[in-house]
C-alpha positions in Angstrom: 6.8 17.9 -0.2 4.6 14.8 0.2 4.5 13.1 3.6 3.0 9.7 4.1 2.1 8.1 7.4 1.0 4.5 7.7 -1.0 3.0 10.5 -3.0 -0.1 11.2 -0.3 -2.7 11.4 -0.1 -5.2 14.3 -0.2 -8.8 15.3 -3.0 -11.1 14.0 -3.6 -14.8 13.8 -3.6 -16.6 10.5 -6.9 -16.2 8.8 -7.5 -12.9 10.4 -7.8 -9.4 8.9 -6.1 -6.0 9.2 -6.7 -2.7 7.5 -3.7 -0.5 6.8 -4.2 3.2 6.3 -1.8 5.8 4.8 -2.5 9.4 5.3 -0.9 11.9 2.9 -0.1 15.6 3.3 1.2 18.1 0.9 0.3 18.4 -2.8 -2.9 17.3 -4.5 -3.7 13.8 -3.4 -6.1 12.9 -6.2 -3.3 13.4 -8.8 -1.1 10.7 -7.1 -0.7 7.2 -8.2 -0.4 5.1 -5.0 1.0 1.8 -4.0 1.6 -0.6 -1.2 4.8 -2.5 -0.9 6.2 -4.9 1.7 9.6 -6.0 2.8 10.6 -9.2 4.5 13.8 -9.2 6.6 16.8 -9.5 4.4 14.8 -9.2 1.2 14.1 -6.5 -1.3 11.0 -4.4 -1.1 8.2 -6.0 -3.2 5.1 -4.7 -4.8 1.8 -5.7 -3.1 -0.9 -3.5 -4.7 -1.3 -0.3 -6.5 -4.1 2.1 -7.5 -4.1 4.6 -10.3 -5.0 8.2 -10.2 -7.7 9.2 -9.7 -8.6 5.7 -8.6 -10.5 3.6 -11.1 -7.8 1.0 -11.7 -6.1 -1.4 -9.3 -3.6 -4.1 -9.5 -2.4 -6.9 -7.2 0.6 -9.2 -6.9 -0.3 -12.8 -7.4 0.5 -13.6 -3.8 -2.3 -11.3 -2.4 -4.8 -11.3 -5.2 -8.3 -12.2 -3.9 -7.3 -11.5 -0.3 -6.2 -7.9 -0.3 -8.1 -4.8 -1.5 -6.6 -1.4 -2.1 -8.8 1.7 -2.1 -8.4 5.4 -1.8 -10.5 8.3 -0.4 -9.4 11.4 -2.2 -11.5 13.6 0.1 -9.5 12.2 3.1 -6.1 12.1 1.4 -5.9 8.5 2.5 -5.2 5.1 0.8 -6.1 1.8 2.4 -5.1 -1.8 2.2 -7.7 -4.2 3.5 -6.0 -7.5 4.2 -8.1 -10.6 4.7 -7.3 -14.3 5.1 -3.8 -13.4 6.3 -1.1 -15.9 6.2 2.2 -16.2 8.1 4.1 -15.4 4.9 2.3 -12.0 4.8 4.4 -11.0 7.8 6.5 -8.0 6.7 7.0 -4.3 7.1 4.4 -2.6 4.8 5.1 0.7 3.1 2.8 3.1 1.3 4.2 5.0 -1.7 3.0 7.9 -3.8 4.0 9.0 -7.2 3.2 12.7 -7.0 4.7 13.8 -10.3 4.0 12.6 -13.8 1.4 10.0 -12.9 -0.8 8.9 -15.8 -4.5 8.5 -15.4 -5.5 4.9 -15.1 -2.0 3.6 -14.9 -0.8 1.4 -11.9 2.9 1.6 -11.2 4.5 -1.6 -9.8 8.2 -0.8 -9.4 9.8 0.9 -6.4 11.6 3.3 -8.7 8.3 4.6 -10.0 7.5 6.2 -6.6 9.4 9.1 -5.1 7.5 9.4 -1.8 7.5 6.7 0.9 6.1 6.3 4.4 8.0 5.0 7.3 6.4 1.6 7.2 4.1 -0.4 9.5 4.8 -3.9 10.8 2.4 -6.7 10.1 2.9 -10.0 12.0 0.8 -13.0 11.3 1.1 -15.9 13.7 0.3 -19.4 12.7 
């Protein structure tokens, strides 16, 4: 069973930066496709960024492209989301997700139903 634990959320002023981390345990991390999603209050969870197995392809939602960077360290079983130039609309609960079975090399999954493992979430609040 794959367990995911996010960290790095917090309160930051607009224009600032945060780096989220998600540590995984269980299974073979390098075989996972990974993603970051976020959820605003009262709204559905939305895709933010994803990275393929073993890590050469990335994809971003239009709302974060050019500001956020996803990366993974397969030796540390950790995926990161570097968030720069943060805006108040980035305020949300951020979730890390892993597709641990059936992931295709070089493919980035963007739908919540593509992932069977989820972290508990970490809150990001951006003040104006």
